[in-house]
N, C-alpha and C positions, 0 to 999 in steps of 0.2 A: 503493499499499499504505500504510494509515494508520498502522502502528507506525513508520514511518520518519520519520514527523513528530515523535514524541514519546519513543519509547524508545530506551534506548542498545543499542549491538552487543552487550554482555555479557547484556543482558536478554533479547534476541532469541534469542540461541543458548541461554540458560538455559532457554527454553521449547522450543526445538526444535534439537537440537544438528545436525541435517542442515545447519542454517544456516552453521554453522561452516567447511563445503566452499566455499560460495559467498564467503565473507567471505576466504577463504584465496586464491582464485583471484584476487580483485582487490587482493591484498595489503593486507587491510585486517585489522588487530591487533584481535581479539575478546578477548585475555585480558589484558594489560597495558593496552591502550588501550581496554577495553571500556566504559570509562565515557563515551565519546564517543557522540554520536547517529550514525546513518549518513550523514546529510547532512554532519555536522561531520568525519567521517573521509574521505568522498570528497572534500570540498573540500582537505583536507590532502594528501591523496594524488595529487590529480588525476584522480580517477576518475569516469567518468560514472554519475551516481546513477540515471538511468533503467534503465541496463543492470543494475545490481546489483537494482533494485527488480523487473526483469523476471524475473530468475533467481530471486529469493527467492519470486515470486509462483509461479513454475513448479514449485516444491516440492510446492505443494498442501497438502491435508491428510491425505495417504496414511499409513496405518499404517507404520511402520518398526520395527525390531530395537532401535533407540536407546533407551536408559533415559531416564525422565523425572526427571531428579535434582531438579528443582523439588520433587517430591512427596516426596523422601527424608527423613527426619530428620535433623538434623546428626549425630546419634551413628553412623547408617548411613554418612552421607558421609564421616566421618572413618575408619571402619574400611576403607571401599571404597579412600580415596585412600591410605592406608598399604599395604594389601595390594597395589593395582595399580600406583599411582605411585612411591610412595616406593621398594617394592621394585624396582621397574623401574630407578629411578635408581641404587640400590645396586648392582646386577648389571651394568647396562649401562656405568656411567661406567669400571669397571675394564677392560672388554673394548674400550671404545673407546680408552681410554688406552694399552692396549696396540698396537693397530693405530696410531694416531698416533704414538707414539715410533718403530716400527718404519719406517713410510712416511717420516717426516721423516728418519731416519737414513738410509735407502737412496737416497731420491729429492730430499731437500731441498737438494742441491747444483744442481740442474737446474730444481726448483720450489720458490724461495723460500718460498712462500706457506705451503707445509707446515709451516715452523718456526712461523710465526703461529697456524697452526691448532692445532698441538700445544700451544703456550704458552697460548692463549686458552682451550682446553679444559681443561687442566690447572688453570687459576684458576677456571673454571667449576665443575669436579667439587669442588674444595674449599669454594668457596662454597656450594654446594647440599648437600653432606653435613652442614656447619655447619647449613644452613637445616633439612634435615629433622630434626635433633636438637631444634632448640629448639622446633619444631611439636610433637614427640612427647613432649617433656618438661614443655612450659609451656602452650601454647594449647591443643592438642588435648584433654588431660586435663580443663581446665577447661571446655573445651565440652561434653565428657560430663558433668560435673558440674550444669552448667546444665539438660542434658535430664533428669537424675535428680531434680533439684529441681523440676522442672516436673511430672514423672511422679508424684512424691510429695507434691507441694505442700508443699514443705518449704522452708526457708530456706537460703541460701548464703552462706558468710563470702566478704569482700571479699577478692580476691587480692592479692598484694602489689604487682601491677602496676597495681591500681586499677580498671581497667575493660578489657575485651575487645579495646576501640577501640584502646588502646596497642599491645599485641602485633600486631594485625591490622594497624595501620598500618606498622610495621617489617616484616611478612612481606611486605606488599604493595610495599614499597620494595625488599626483596632480589627478588622477583619480577620487577621491573622490570630489574634490574641483571642476573639471569640471561638476561633476555628480549633484552637488549642485547649481551651477550656470544655469545649464540646468533645474533644478528644478522651481528656482527662474522665469526663462522665461515662464515655463508652467504655473506657478501660475499667473503671470502677464497677460498672454494671455488667461486666462480662459480654460486652456486645449487646446490650439490652436484653439480656437472658435472665428472666426471674429464677429463683430458685423453685424448687418442687413445692416447698411450704409456704409459697407466696399466696397471699390472700389477693382478692380481686383489685382492691386499690393499688396494692403492690404492682400487679399486672399492669394495670392502666397507666401508671406512672411511667413504666419502662416503655409501652407502647407510645406514650405523649413523648418523652424524649427523644426517641428514634423517629418520631415524625417530625419534631422540632429539628433534628439535625438534618433530614433530608430538605426541609424547607431552607434551612440555612446556608446549606451548600447551593442551592440554587439560587438564593437570594445573593449570596456573595458573587457568585459566577455572573449574574447578569449586571451585577456593578463593575467588578474587576476586568471583566474580558469582554463586554459590550458597551456599558454605559460610558465609562470613563475614558476608554480609548476614542470612542466618538466625541466626547466633550471635547478632549484635549486636541483632536484633529480639527473640530470645528473653531476653536478658539485660536488655534495657531493660522488658520486659513482667514479669519478675520483680523487678525494683527498685522 
């Protein structure tokens, strides 16, 4: 597969989101680690590159219901990310916190890892809510101004942060932090696998955590690999 020789994982997923399922299967990070080539990621993870290539090739060119986010304007991507992913984070973090606190309180004496899961998730929640606010109040409005300036062929004032590259770098660093915290939770929960004696709430907690991680990966991918590069290219073109 030619693309494996040059394109990064993030670029491949940006072109066809179905490939995210293949990368997830092999434990290859396509969001925070999306700037590596497939061969680099496979070497780092100890994964057989040929097997990954075969599964990517088997996807073929069949039509799917997945959106082609690469074709979306930065403004549309901003709206979609806020409505789909930011609102998901805001609603789900409170729900998961409730389950995490309850399960840690009831079962933490026999399963000490639940204490770590609770504390790590609370840290993740705090950091993510702050992160969303910075995006919605600083970076995203500027991206929309860029789109309007391009549409109207008008000038745009230089922002206080100088260039979009500065907040983008900060957001990407925070994405990395969130991904690391989520990875800690995955490890503590044995891959979101509840023990045999787990009650219904215990199982619901782990299901929610796994779903939260899936959404986080897609959320970060859309920003790091699709929205941010589009915004930076647009800003460079306008300047």
